[in-house]
C-alpha positions, 0 to 999 in steps of 0.5 A, spaced: 474 884 976 473 878 971 468 873 970 465 868 965 459 869 961 453 866 963 447 865 960 444 870 964 449 876 962 450 873 954 445 879 952 449 884 956 456 881 953 453 881 946 451 888 946 458 890 949 461 887 943 457 890 938 458 896 940 465 896 941 470 899 935 473 892 936 467 888 936 467 883 931 463 877 929 467 871 931 467 874 938 460 873 938 456 867 941 452 867 934 459 865 931 460 859 936 454 856 934 457 855 927 463 851 930 459 846 934 466 842 934 468 847 939 467 849 946 465 857 947 467 861 953 467 868 954 471 873 959 469 880 961 472 885 965 468 890 969 470 897 971 469 900 978 462 902 975 460 895 974 460 895 966 463 891 962 470 894 959 473 889 955 472 882 953 475 876 950 472 869 947 475 863 946 473 857 942 476 851 945 478 844 942 482 838 944 487 837 938 488 830 935 494 826 938 496 830 944 490 830 948 490 837 950 486 843 948 487 850 944 484 856 946 483 860 940 480 867 941 479 869 933 479 877 933 480 878 940 480 881 945 475 887 944 478 892 949 481 899 948 488 897 945 492 902 950 488 899 956 494 895 959 490 894 966 484 891 962 488 887 957 492 884 963 486 882 967 483 878 961 490 874 960 490 872 967 483 870 967 485 866 960 490 863 964 486 860 969 481 858 964 486 854 960 488 850 966 481 848 967 481 846 960 488 843 960 490 847 954 497 848 951 497 854 948 492 861 948 492 863 941 489 870 939 490 874 932 487 881 934 484 886 929 490 890 930 494 893 924 501 891 924 503 898 925 501 899 932 508 897 935 505 899 942 500 894 942 505 888 939 510 890 945 504 889 950 502 882 948 510 881 948 510 883 955 504 878 957 508 872 954 505 872 947 510 871 941 509 872 934 507 866 930 511 867 924 507 865 917 507 866 910 504 872 906 499 868 903 493 864 907 497 860 911 494 862 918 487 860 921 485 868 919 487 872 913 493 876 916 492 881 910 485 884 908 482 890 904 478 895 908 473 900 906 472 906 910 465 908 910 466 914 914 459 916 913 460 917 906 454 917 901 453 912 896 455 917 890 461 919 894 463 911 895 462 910 888 466 916 885 472 913 890 472 906 886 477 906 880 474 908 873 473 901 870 470 898 877 464 903 876 464 902 869 463 894 870 458 895 876 454 899 871 455 894 865 452 888 870 446 893 871 445 895 863 446 887 861 440 885 866 444 882 872 439 882 878 442 881 885 437 878 890 437 877 897 436 869 898 434 865 903 436 857 904 432 855 898 438 858 894 444 855 898 444 849 893 445 853 887 451 857 891 454 851 893 454 849 886 458 856 884 462 855 890 465 848 888 466 851 881 470 857 884 474 852 888 476 847 882 477 853 878 482 857 883 485 851 887 481 851 894 477 846 898 470 848 899 465 847 904 459 842 904 452 846 903 450 844 910 455 849 912 452 855 908 445 853 910 447 853 918 450 860 917 444 863 915 440 859 921 446 861 926 447 868 924 440 869 923 439 877 921 446 878 921 447 874 915 445 874 908 446 870 901 446 875 895 445 871 889 446 874 882 442 872 876 443 873 868 437 876 864 434 868 863 433 868 871 439 863 872 444 864 878 451 866 875 454 868 882 453 869 889 456 871 896 455 871 903 456 877 908 456 878 915 453 885 918 455 885 926 456 892 930 459 897 925 462 893 920 460 888 914 464 882 912 465 879 905 465 872 907 465 867 901 464 869 894 463 864 888 461 865 880 460 861 874 465 859 868 460 862 864 457 869 863 463 872 867 462 878 861 456 880 865 461 882 871 456 880 876 461 880 882 462 887 881 455 889 882 454 883 888 460 887 892 456 894 891 450 891 893 454 889 900 457 895 900 450 898 900 448 894 906 454 897 910 452 904 908 444 903 909 446 900 916 451 906 918 457 902 918 464 904 919 467 899 915 466 894 910 471 889 910 473 885 903 477 880 908 483 876 905 488 878 900 495 875 899 501 880 902 505 878 896 503 883 891 507 882 885 503 881 879 506 874 878 503 871 884 497 867 882 493 870 887 494 877 884 488 877 881 484 877 888 488 883 890 487 887 884 479 886 884 479 888 891 484 894 891 479 897 885 474 898 890 479 904 893 479 900 900 486 900 904 490 894 904 491 892 911 496 887 915 494 885 922 499 883 927 498 876 926 497 870 930 500 871 937 501 865 941 502 865 949 505 858 950 503 854 956 506 847 955 513 848 950 514 841 949 506 840 947 506 846 943 513 844 939 509 837 938 503 840 935 507 845 931 512 840 928 507 833 928 
């Protein structure tokens, strides 16, 4: 039995997503507040006992020029990966939702490693097909990430698992007087300035300050802005992290062009990992890296930085599309 989540069942839904091993902040209604241009709808499947056994939440948006919508389940579904019955119910209900919103495609990018061939085959059985992409950041969400499995380890045990140079850099930052603080919206302008500096340096487009301020409002206690200050009290680096369920994600990071010798980025990562340990998390997620791990790749430095903390290089199955209108889909893909 499936149903759309209403205001009266929203708390039950959030509790389910937070408690499930496949739960993800992007499947939360809290994250939907961060995307006001999209509608949010969540579907659940209930077992014979009436309890939620699986869910999938969609962000829905009318695409420019084609006047049709896309249903996008960022890191969904949330269910047991071998539960074909539940997944089938969710897909059937998603098809009905797609009719209501005149969608041309149902897009998912599950939090599932590429090695899980059984899950991939199940997706294909239900009509999904892989959307082939590159090895960098061509998809909506990163296909390649580093994940640190905490598994109840202590801070000392985790520190010992880091590369020796990384341990040295964390301690060097502390020795040199770098201070990391958890900050509120008053530090968003400084963080945004650092993001702009980083974007110019590394060649990517940055978001406006309002986006980061809204994230702190919308995610509430689930989001933290960490800022690193030099011994004189000037902000030199910052990160935004999200804690949801049994995971902490490193979402954004920025640093100045000065004082890089103080190694603030290493200490910031350590503080976020400590947050994951303190809250009993199973996973600390460093998020995206390039899948091209050759040293001549301009993005290799990001890969190497995250690798040094001892996480696992993880490739997800990637974006999978259930095409509902082939002609419109073709136009959207090639327009």
